[in-house]
N, C-alpha and C positions, 0 to 999 in steps of 0.2 A: 481418663480415670485417675491417673496419678496427679494430673493438674488440679482436678477437683479437690482431691484430698489435700494437696499442698496449699491450695488457696484456703480451705477450711482451717487447716492448721495455722497458717499465718494470721488470718483475721480472727481466728478463735483465741489465739494467745493475746493479741492486742486487745480484743474485746474483753477478755477475762481480767486483764490488767486494769482497763478502764472501769469495769464493773467493781473491782475491788476498791479502787480509789473512790468511786462514787459512793459505794456502800459505807466506807469508813468516814468520809468527810461530808457528804451531802445528803445522806439519808435523814429525812425528817423524824423517822421513828427512833434514831439513834441519838440519845441525849448524852450519854457518857462514852465518849470516844475511847477512853483508855481501856475499857473492858472489852471492846470489840476486836476480835481477831478473826481474820478470814484465812482459813487453812489453805495450804498449797494443794492439798488433796482435793478440795472442793473446786479449785481452779482447774486442776487436771481433769477431773471428772466433767466439768463443763466443756472443755475442749474435746474430750472423748465423745460427748453427746453430740457436739456439732459434726464431728467426723462420722459418728454413727448414723446421723441423718443422711449424710451422703451415701454411706454403705446401704442403708435401707432403701433409698431411692433407686440406686443402681441395681440392687437385688430384685426389687419389684419390676423394674424395667426388663431385666434379664429373664425373669420367670414369665411375665405377662406377654411380652412382645418378642417374637423370634426374629433374628436377622436372616436375611436371604442374600446369598452371594449372587450377583448378577454381572454379566459382562456386556459391555456396550461399546460399539465403535464410535468414537467421537472424532470431530474434526480437530486436527492438531493446530491449536491457535498459537502454541509456543514455538513450533518448528513446522511452518507450513511446507506443503509439497512444492517442489520447484519444477518448472517446465520452461524450456526455451533453449536459445542458442547462446553460447559463450562467444567472446570476441573472435575466437578462431574459426567460428562457423560450425562448430561441432554441436549437434543437437543432443541434449541430454534431458533425462527425466528422472527425478528422484521422488519416490512416493513413500510417505510415512503412514503406515496404518497403525493407528493407536486403539488398542483395546483397553478400556479402563475397567478394572475389576473393583466393584464397590459393594459394601454391605449396606443393604437397604432395609428399612423397616418402616412400618406404618406409624409407630409412635415416637420416631426419632425427634421430630420437631417438638412434640409435647415434653419429652424428657429434657431436651436442651432448654426449653422455655422454663420448666420447673427448676432445673439446676441453676440457670442464670438468674432467675427471679430470687431464688434462695440466697445466692451470692450477693445480689443487690440489697436484699433485706439485711444481710450481715453487715454490708458496708454502711447503710444508713444508720443502723443501730450503733455501729462503732463511732460514726461521726457524732451522733447525738450524745453518746456517753462521754466522748472527748470534749464536746462543748460544755456539757454539765460539769466536767472535771476541770475546766480552765480556771476556776476560782481558787484552786489549791495552790498555795505558794510555798510548798515544801520542795526543797532542792532534790531532784531525782524523780519527782513525781509530776513535774510541770511540763511534760513533753507532749501536750496536746497538739501543738502547732505541727510537730513532726508527724504525729499520727494522722492528722487531717490532710497534710500534704501527701503522705504515702497513700492515703485512701483516694485522693483526687488522681494521682498518677495511675494507681491501679484500676480506677474507673475508666480512664482513657484507654489503658491497655485492654481492659475487658470489652469495651465497645468496639475497638479495632478487631479483636478476635471474633466477636459475634458477627461483625460485618463480613470478615474474610471467610468465616465458617460457612456462611450461607451463600456467598457469591462466587467463590473461585474453586468450587469442587471439581470442575472439569479441567483445571490447569494443575496437573498432577505434581509437577515439580515445585511450583510456587506454593501450592496447598501444603505439601510436605514440609517445605522450608519454614513456612510461617506458623504452622500448628504443631511442630515438634519442638 
């Protein structure tokens, strides 16, 4: 939840900056650049709209799809049970019973697909705007390389998170360490 908001805030501000630069310097409808002023309030409202989309998606998910708490006994892959004799000949048996409590819902995969798709669209639009703004040679506004690099790095992180979210749910310790 907070990760989704943070991601939208991060890429929303970067995208707002790139939109402002594109609108001022590359907009074909803008003939007189000296008269064009993009207000900070408009950029703030744009970022709020992006976060509002996150809030709307999560509220719709919370209202439509109810979570169910379920307990399941899982095989402990992280700390397997031990049977056998030690070198002193003493037989020992250590059994670990793991009950994993998890919230399950029917639409979880749909929600995650929509949220991750929304984040991917944000990233693609940010890269497109950064590439369109690369012709600007004003000092302080020519940071398109850094924005594209940050987008590539965050894309890698997003792919890793998606893979781990769907594959290691049964490994409680590893899942908690990687997703928090």
